[in-house]
C-alpha positions as CSV (number, residue, x, y, z in Angstrom):
1,M,-14.9,-21.5,1.5
2,A,-17.0,-24.2,-0.4
3,A,-19.0,-23.2,-3.3
4,S,-22.3,-23.6,-1.4
5,E,-21.0,-21.4,1.3
6,A,-19.9,-18.7,-1.1
7,N,-23.3,-18.7,-2.6
8,Q,-24.8,-18.2,0.8
9,A,-22.4,-15.7,2.1
10,K,-23.6,-12.1,3.0
11,V,-20.6,-9.5,2.1
12,K,-21.1,-6.0,3.4
13,L,-18.7,-3.2,2.5
14,Y,-18.3,-0.2,4.8
15,W,-17.5,2.5,2.2
16,L,-16.1,5.8,2.9
17,N,-16.0,8.8,0.5
18,K,-12.5,9.7,-0.8
19,S,-11.0,6.7,0.3
20,R,-9.5,3.3,-0.7
21,S,-12.8,1.6,-0.4
22,Q,-13.8,2.1,-3.8
23,R,-11.4,-0.4,-5.0
24,I,-13.1,-3.1,-2.9
25,L,-16.4,-2.1,-4.5
26,W,-14.9,-2.5,-8.0
27,L,-13.5,-5.9,-6.9
28,L,-17.0,-7.1,-5.8
29,E,-18.5,-5.9,-9.1
30,E,-15.8,-7.7,-11.1
31,L,-16.3,-11.1,-9.0
32,K,-20.1,-10.6,-9.2
33,V,-20.5,-11.2,-5.5
34,P,-23.8,-10.0,-4.0
35,Y,-23.0,-7.4,-1.4
36,E,-24.5,-4.6,0.8
37,L,-23.2,-1.2,1.2
38,E,-22.9,1.0,4.2
39,I,-22.0,4.6,3.4
40,F,-19.9,6.8,5.6
41,H,-18.7,10.3,5.0
42,R,-15.7,12.1,6.1
43,Q,-16.0,14.7,8.7
44,T,-15.0,18.5,8.2
45,D,-11.5,17.7,9.5
46,K,-11.2,15.0,6.6
47,F,-11.1,12.1,9.3
48,A,-13.5,9.1,9.1
49,P,-16.4,9.4,11.4
50,P,-16.0,7.7,14.8
51,E,-19.0,5.4,13.9
52,L,-16.5,3.3,11.8
53,K,-14.7,2.4,15.1
54,K,-17.8,0.2,15.9
55,I,-16.9,-1.9,12.8
56,H,-13.2,-2.0,13.3
57,P,-11.1,-0.5,16.2
58,L,-8.9,1.5,14.0
59,G,-12.0,3.3,12.4
60,K,-10.8,3.1,8.9
61,S,-12.2,2.2,5.5
62,P,-12.3,-0.2,3.7
63,V,-13.6,-2.8,6.0
64,I,-15.9,-5.7,4.9
65,S,-17.8,-8.3,7.0
66,V,-18.5,-11.7,5.6
67,E,-21.4,-13.7,7.1
68,V,-22.2,-17.4,6.5
69,P,-25.4,-18.8,8.0
70,G,-24.8,-20.2,11.3
71,Q,-21.5,-18.4,12.0
72,Q,-20.4,-15.2,13.4
73,P,-19.6,-12.5,10.8
74,V,-15.7,-12.3,9.9
75,V,-14.6,-8.7,9.9
76,I,-11.6,-8.1,7.5
77,A,-9.7,-4.8,7.3
78,E,-6.7,-3.5,5.1
79,S,-7.2,-3.2,1.3
80,A,-4.7,-5.9,0.2
81,N,-5.9,-8.4,2.9
82,I,-9.6,-7.9,1.8
83,V,-8.7,-8.4,-1.9
84,E,-6.7,-11.6,-0.9
85,Y,-9.7,-12.7,1.1
86,L,-12.3,-12.1,-1.5
87,L,-10.1,-13.8,-4.2
88,D,-9.4,-16.8,-2.0
89,H,-13.1,-17.4,-1.5
90,F,-15.0,-15.8,-4.3
91,S,-12.7,-15.8,-7.4
92,N,-14.1,-19.1,-8.5
93,G,-11.5,-19.6,-11.3
94,S,-11.7,-15.9,-12.3
95,T,-8.5,-14.6,-13.9
96,M,-8.6,-11.8,-11.3
97,L,-6.4,-14.4,-9.3
98,P,-3.5,-15.7,-11.6
99,K,-2.8,-19.5,-11.7
100,R,-0.2,-20.1,-9.0
101,Y,1.8,-23.0,-10.5
102,K,3.0,-24.1,-13.8
103,E,1.7,-27.4,-15.1
104,G,3.6,-30.2,-13.3
105,Q,5.1,-27.8,-10.7
106,E,2.4,-27.7,-8.3
107,G,3.8,-26.9,-4.7
108,K,7.4,-26.7,-5.8
109,I,9.6,-23.8,-4.9
110,G,10.4,-22.0,-8.2
111,G,7.3,-23.6,-9.8
112,E,5.2,-20.5,-9.6
113,T,4.0,-18.7,-12.9
114,E,5.2,-15.1,-13.8
115,E,1.8,-13.8,-13.6
116,W,1.3,-15.1,-10.0
117,L,4.7,-13.8,-8.7
118,R,3.8,-10.4,-10.3
119,F,0.4,-10.4,-8.8
120,R,1.8,-11.3,-5.2
121,Y,4.5,-8.7,-5.5
122,F,2.1,-5.9,-6.8
123,M,-0.5,-6.9,-4.1
124,H,2.2,-5.6,-1.4
125,Y,3.8,-2.9,-3.6
126,A,0.6,-0.9,-4.0
127,E,0.3,0.0,-0.4
128,G,3.8,-0.8,1.0
129,S,5.8,1.3,-1.7
130,L,3.8,3.4,-4.0
131,M,1.1,4.7,-1.7
132,S,3.3,6.0,1.0
133,F,4.8,8.6,-1.4
134,M,1.3,9.5,-2.4
135,L,0.4,10.3,1.2
136,I,3.7,12.3,1.8
137,A,2.7,14.3,-1.4
138,L,-0.8,14.9,0.1
139,I,0.8,16.2,3.3
140,A,3.2,18.5,1.3
141,L,0.2,19.9,-0.6
142,N,-1.7,20.6,2.7
143,I,1.3,22.4,4.0
144,K,1.6,24.5,0.8
145,E,-2.3,25.4,1.0
146,S,-2.6,25.8,4.7
147,S,-4.3,28.9,5.9
148,V,-1.4,30.9,7.4
149,P,-0.5,34.6,7.8
150,F,1.0,36.1,4.7
151,F,4.4,36.5,6.2
152,I,4.6,32.7,7.1
153,R,3.5,31.6,3.6
154,P,6.9,31.8,2.2
155,I,8.2,29.5,4.8
156,T,5.3,26.9,4.3
157,N,5.9,27.1,0.6
158,A,9.6,26.5,0.8
159,I,9.0,23.5,3.2
160,S,6.5,22.1,0.8
161,G,8.8,22.7,-2.2
162,K,11.7,21.1,-0.5
163,I,9.8,18.0,0.3
164,S,8.6,17.9,-3.4
165,S,11.8,18.5,-5.2
166,G,14.3,17.0,-2.8
167,F,12.3,13.8,-1.9
168,L,9.2,13.1,-3.8
169,E,10.0,13.9,-7.5
170,P,13.1,11.6,-7.5
171,N,11.2,8.7,-5.8
172,F,8.3,9.2,-8.1
173,K,10.5,9.2,-11.2
174,T,12.0,5.8,-9.8
175,H,8.7,4.2,-9.4
176,F,7.1,5.5,-12.5
177,E,10.0,4.4,-14.7
178,F,9.7,0.9,-13.0
179,L,6.0,0.6,-13.7
180,E,6.7,1.5,-17.2
181,S,9.2,-1.0,-17.7
182,Q,6.9,-3.5,-16.0
183,L,4.1,-2.8,-18.5
184,T,6.7,-3.1,-21.3
185,T,7.6,-6.6,-20.1
186,S,4.2,-7.9,-19.0
187,P,4.0,-11.6,-19.5
188,N,2.4,-12.8,-22.9
189,N,2.4,-9.3,-24.2
190,G,-0.2,-8.3,-21.7
191,K,-1.7,-4.8,-21.2
192,Y,-1.8,-5.3,-17.5
193,L,1.0,-5.6,-14.9
194,C,0.6,-9.3,-14.4
195,G,-0.3,-10.2,-18.0
196,P,-3.1,-10.1,-20.4
197,N,-5.8,-10.1,-17.8
198,L,-7.0,-7.6,-15.1
199,T,-6.2,-8.8,-11.6
200,G,-6.7,-7.9,-8.1
201,A,-3.4,-6.3,-8.1
202,D,-4.2,-4.0,-10.9
203,I,-7.3,-2.9,-8.9
204,L,-5.2,-2.1,-5.8
205,L,-2.8,0.0,-7.9
206,S,-5.6,1.8,-9.4
207,F,-6.3,4.3,-6.4
208,P,-2.7,5.8,-6.2
209,L,-2.1,5.8,-10.0
210,I,-5.4,7.4,-10.9
211,A,-4.9,10.0,-8.0
212,G,-1.3,10.6,-9.3
213,R,-2.1,10.9,-13.0
214,G,-1.2,14.5,-14.3
215,R,0.6,15.2,-10.9
216,A,3.9,14.1,-9.5
217,G,5.4,14.1,-13.0
218,L,3.1,11.5,-14.3
219,T,2.5,12.8,-17.6
220,Q,1.6,11.0,-20.9
221,A,4.8,12.4,-22.5
222,K,7.2,10.9,-20.0
223,Y,5.4,7.6,-19.3
224,P,3.1,6.6,-22.3
225,K,2.6,3.1,-21.4
226,L,1.7,3.8,-17.8
227,Y,-0.7,6.7,-18.8
228,E,-2.5,4.4,-21.2
229,Y,-2.7,1.8,-18.5
230,I,-4.4,4.2,-16.1
231,D,-6.8,5.3,-18.8
232,R,-7.4,1.4,-19.3
233,L,-8.3,0.9,-15.7
234,R,-10.7,3.8,-15.7
235,E,-12.5,2.4,-18.7
236,E,-13.0,-1.1,-17.2
237,P,-16.7,-2.0,-17.0
238,G,-16.3,-3.0,-13.4
239,Y,-14.7,0.3,-12.5
240,K,-17.4,2.3,-14.3
241,K,-20.1,0.1,-12.6
242,A,-18.8,0.8,-9.2
243,A,-18.6,4.5,-9.9
244,D,-22.0,4.5,-11.2
245,K,-23.2,2.7,-8.1
246,I,-21.8,5.6,-6.0
247,I,-23.2,8.3,-8.2
248,A,-26.7,6.8,-7.8
249,I,-26.3,6.8,-4.1
250,E,-24.3,10.1,-3.5
251,G,-25.1,12.0,-6.7
252,S,-21.3,12.2,-7.4
253,F,-18.0,10.2,-7.4
254,D,-14.7,11.6,-6.6
255,E,-11.9,9.1,-7.7
256,T,-9.1,11.0,-6.0
257,F,-8.4,11.6,-2.3
């Protein structure tokens, strides 16, 4: 998208409470892209309302639409896809999108910068690897807290406990140790996963990490760098501005799911 088109584009975010859409709001604030919000709320069964299916057939959030004068709006779904689309068209030299190639290595296989390689990897890792375990953990918690007769509760507790101890805990340990090591080896002694600058990949990872902090074995004692990293993300001006926007509209903001 040319700079003139980007300046004229109208971006609309279809935001849902207790969802990953808050990351997209944060990114829009970071990129200083003018946007419109349409607010949706989960139903009592915790599912998204059916009205979202009018925007995208899956009825999920986040979803954005991007409209340029004279063209039909483009509807984009899936968090990583949305982040890549916004960075492709609206980053305008922002460090949110790392430089892809080393000087003189443009377009060459193996010529990519470490920052960009990490960025591309963590863009897929956030949803493809880490978030899947967070969702299973949520299911296990729902089993444990389900409303069942008292004589059934030992069974549901046992099922939930087995999922946690036999599957989730060892996997979370592997992933948190991995992320701790990635922060230790961040390029140019950076405090973010891809280097010294906040990127779209950090924003994508914020949702499962903030939700998991203090749970799933993610404690400051075990993973000090990762714990500090999560605190740093929550203190980012763009994160706070996005949270304040929702507080102004909704009266409160819940950063977990």
